C-alpha positions in Angstrom: 0.0 0.0 0.0 2.8 2.4 0.9 4.7 1.6 -2.3 1.6 2.4 -4.4 1.2 5.7 -2.6 4.9 6.6 -3.1 4.7 5.8 -6.8 2.0 8.4 -7.5 3.1 10.8 -10.1 2.5 14.5 -9.7 -0.4 14.2 -12.1 -1.8 11.3 -10.2 -1.5 13.2 -7.0 -3.3 16.2 -8.5 -6.1 13.9 -9.6 -6.3 12.5 -6.1 -6.5 16.0 -4.7 -9.2 17.0 -7.2 -11.2 13.9 -6.5 -10.9 14.4 -2.8 -12.1 18.0 -3.2 -14.9 16.8 -5.5 -16.1 14.3 -2.9 -15.7 16.7 0.1 -16.4 20.1 -1.4 -19.4 19.4 -3.6 -21.4 17.8 -0.7 -22.1 21.3 0.7 -23.1 22.6 -2.7 -26.7 21.6 -3.1 -28.7 23.6 -5.6 -32.1 24.7 -4.4 -34.7 27.3 -5.4 -33.5 30.6 -4.0 -34.5 34.2 -3.8 -31.5 36.5 -3.9 -31.5 39.7 -2.0 -30.8 43.0 -3.7 -28.1 44.1 -1.3 -25.0 42.7 0.4 -26.5 42.0 3.8 -27.6 38.7 5.2 -30.7 38.3 7.4 -28.7 39.3 10.5 -27.7 42.6 8.9 -24.0 41.6 8.6 -22.1 42.3 5.4 -21.4 39.2 3.4 -18.2 38.3 1.7 -17.9 40.3 -1.5 -15.2 38.1 -3.1 -15.8 35.3 -5.6 -14.8 32.9 -2.8 -17.6 34.1 -0.6 -20.0 31.1 -0.7 -21.7 29.1 -3.4 -22.9 30.3 -6.7 -26.1 29.0 -8.3 -26.5 29.0 -12.1 -29.4 31.2 -13.2 -29.0 31.0 -17.0 -26.6 30.8 -19.9 -26.2 33.4 -22.5 -24.9 31.2 -25.3 -27.0 28.0 -24.9 -30.6 27.1 -24.2 -31.3 26.1 -20.6 -34.7 24.7 -19.8 -36.6 26.6 -17.1 -36.8 23.5 -14.9 -33.0 23.2 -14.9 -32.4 26.8 -13.7 -31.0 26.9 -10.1 -30.0 23.2 -10.4 -26.2 23.7 -10.9 -23.8 25.3 -8.5 -20.2 26.4 -8.4 -18.0 27.0 -5.4 -14.4 28.5 -5.5 -12.2 27.0 -2.8 -9.0 28.9 -1.9 -5.8 27.0 -1.9 -2.2 28.0 -1.4 -0.5 29.3 -4.5 -2.2 30.6 -7.6 -4.2 27.6 -8.5 -7.5 27.1 -6.6 -10.2 24.5 -6.8 -13.7 24.9 -8.3 -16.3 22.4 -7.2 -20.0 21.9 -7.5 -22.9 20.0 -8.9 -23.7 20.2 -12.6 -27.4 19.2 -12.9 -26.5 15.5 -12.5 -22.9 15.0 -11.5 -20.5 16.4 -9.0 -17.4 18.0 -10.5 -14.1 19.6 -9.6 -11.4 21.5 -11.6 -8.4 23.7 -11.2 -8.9 27.4 -11.5 -6.6 30.4 -11.8 -8.0 33.7 -10.5 -6.9 37.3 -10.5 -9.4 39.1 -8.3 -7.8 42.5 -8.9 -8.4 42.3 -12.7 -11.4 40.0 -12.7 -9.6 37.3 -14.6 -10.6 33.6 -14.3 -9.8 30.3 -16.0 -11.1 26.8 -15.2 -9.5 23.7 -16.5 -9.1 20.0 -16.0 -12.7 19.4 -14.9 -13.4 15.9 -13.6 -16.8 14.7 -12.7 -18.7 11.7 -11.6 -20.4 9.8 -14.5 -24.1 9.5 -13.5 -26.6 9.5 -16.2 -29.5 12.0 -16.5 -32.3 13.0 -18.8 -31.3 14.2 -22.3 -32.0 17.8 -21.2 -29.8 17.4 -18.1 -27.0 15.7 -20.1 -27.1 18.5 -22.7 -27.2 21.2 -20.1 -24.3 19.6 -18.3 -22.2 19.4 -21.4 -22.8 23.1 -22.2 -22.1 24.0 -18.5 -18.6 22.3 -18.6 -17.8 23.9 -22.0 -18.8 27.3 -20.7 -16.7 26.9 -17.5 -13.7 25.9 -19.5 -14.0 28.8 -21.9 -14.3 31.5 -19.2 -11.7 34.2 -19.3 -13.1 36.8 -16.9 -15.8 37.5 -14.4 -17.7 40.4 -12.9 -19.3 40.6 -9.4 -22.3 42.9 -8.7 -23.5 42.2 -5.1 -24.9 38.7 -5.0 -24.6 38.2 -8.8 -21.7 36.7 -10.7 -21.4 37.0 -14.5 -18.8 34.9 -16.4 -17.3 36.0 -19.7 -15.5 34.6 -22.6 -13.7 37.5 -24.1 -16.3 40.3 -23.9 -19.3 37.9 -24.4 -21.4 36.9 -21.4 -21.4 33.2 -20.9 -23.3 32.5 -17.7 -25.2 34.2 -14.8 -25.0 33.0 -11.2 -26.5 34.2 -7.9 -24.9 33.8 -4.5 -26.7 31.1 -2.4 -28.0 32.5 0.9 
């Protein structure tokens, strides 16, 4: 057992870390019907985290692909800080849990997500199509914009997806 562990390559180790984050991090990310507030205060009156790392993001809609109404608010995204400049993005994508590496420059609003891995559960044709589009969109993101509880992802100057912070 120890020999197998020691023989892990760096890529194998990275996959192990991503899978671990996928299994642990996505458990807390459960999409649900939500009603976002129009300000940055929670119910206790405290100011919430205004960074992209501040909680979970629920997908509202795509700009570049059709998303059936019954699938809105069914996918979520959470950015997990790690040491260094590569962080972990986790979530649930309609059917499957996923995880991927992400580079983030909060000062300039730059974001990239890559190496997405996911569980391989089957879903309806609409869910499978939405999930495929969701992963393509995430891996094409180049920047983002935060406006209170709303997150917009961009590819170049084109809006790709809209998210709302989960309360």
